[in-house]
N, C-alpha and C positions, 0 to 999 in steps of 0.2 A: 387449533391446528395440531396435527400429530407430530411427535418427535421422530426424527430419522437419524440413524447413524450413518455418517457420510465421510468419505475420504475427499481431500482436496482434488478436484478433477482435472486441473491443468497446471502446466509448469510455470515457474518464475520467468520473468523477462529480465535479462541482464546481459552485459557484454564486458569485456576487459576494461573498456574506458568508461563504464558507469561510475559516476562520482557520488550519487546519492541513492539511497534505498528508501522507498516508501512502502510501509507495511500496513495493509488493512487487517481486518480480523479473519473473515471467512467469506467466500463468495455468496452473493445473494442467489435466489432462485433464478432470476433473469441472467445473472452472470454465469451460473452453472449451465443454463440453456445455451448461451452463446459461447461457452467455453473460453471466456475472457473476462478480465477485470472490469468492474463498474459498468455492467451491462444494462442496468435499468435506465430508461430514457429520462427519468426525473433526477437521476443522480447527477450532481453537478461537477464531479471530479474532472472530466475531460474539458468542460467549459472553463473551469478555474485554471487548470494547467495551461490551456491555450492562451487565456488572458494574461497569465503570469509571464509567458514566454513570447508574447506578441505573435502568435501563430493562429492559423485557421484551426477550428475545432475538428479533430479527426473523427471520422464517421464509421469507417469499417474497422474490423479487427486488424487488418493489414496496416491501415493508416495509423491506428493507435500504437501498434507495435513499432512501426517506423518512427513515429513521433517520440516515443520513449527513448529508443536507441539513439536517435539523432540528437536528443537533448541530454544524453548521458544519465538517464534516469533508470534505475532498476525498480521493479515492482513485484511484490510478493505479498503473502499473507502470513500472519503469525501462526495460524492454526493449520495443521496437517490433516487432522481428523477430529470430529466432535459429534455430539448429539445436538441436533438443532431442529426447531420448528420453523419451517419456511425460511424466511430471511432474517429472523429476529435475533440480533446479537444478544438481547436480554435472555433468550432461551438457551444459549449455549451451555452445554454441560459436557463433562468428560473430555475436555480439550487436550489434545496432544500437539505440542508445538512442532513447527517446521524446523528443520536443521538448516541454519543459514551458512554453515561452513562452506558449501560449494560457491556461494555468492561471494562471501568475504575472502575466500582464497583465490578467486578468479578475477573479480572486479576491483577497481580502485576506489572502493567506497570510503568516503570521508565522513559522511554523516548519515544517520538513520533517522527517519521521521515516521511517526505512526499517524494513521488517519482514523481518528475517533477514539472515544474513551475505552471501548472494549479492547481494541487493538493495543492501546497504550498500557492498559492494566495487565493484559496477558503477556505482552512483551516484557514488562517489568518483572512479572512473576516467573516466566519460564526461560526467556532468552537473554535478558540483560545480565544475569549472573554469569553467563558464559561469554558474552561479547563485550561487556563493560569493564572487564578486568583483564590484566595480563598485558601482553605486548600490543595488542590492537585495541584501541579505545574509541570506537565511533561514538559521536555525540548522539543524543536522542532528543528529539523535539516533537511536540504534538500540535501541529496546526489543526485547528478544529474545523470539521465540516459539519456545521450545525444547520439544520433546516431553518431555524429561526433567523439566521444571519442573512441580511440582504446580500445580493451578489457582490457589490463593491466591498462590503465589509469582509466577505469570505475571501475575496482576492487579497485584500490587505492582510488578513490573518495568515495567508499562505506565502507572503513575500519572503519569509525566511527560507523557503525552498529556492526561490530565484537567487537570493543572496548566496546561498550555499553553492549553487551551480556556477555563479560568477566568481567565487573566491578561488584563488590559486593555491 
């Protein structure tokens, strides 16, 4: 597959009452086509989030956006632009990070989570030095969305997100 130089094609989802921020790496081909996060039908993100929060799995972009906002979840990606082959995180080159300042200055973010190893690595490299020090110190956790994990184990791995949402 050929490398493409791409800009992130859609905005972050957040509101002033968002309490956690989940960061992916960069949108997949299917997500870029849908212009929304985790758009591939085999991606388990929406099923896991719905199971965690005892909700119906959102189906449409509008339902997904409403689900996030109703549950005080902000969603964004670490990368603003990069060279990438298809949807392969392993192929990402020349990554330029997103600026989280608008989210962190607007929303009541208490903790930041990364979804996957690439998002975690790039967050640590580019963004943590800016957000992890100084007056605002959001925590960083990496619940893993591994294809090899059974659905129940995956929901268990993401319980930390539910706990963060329930914390006062």
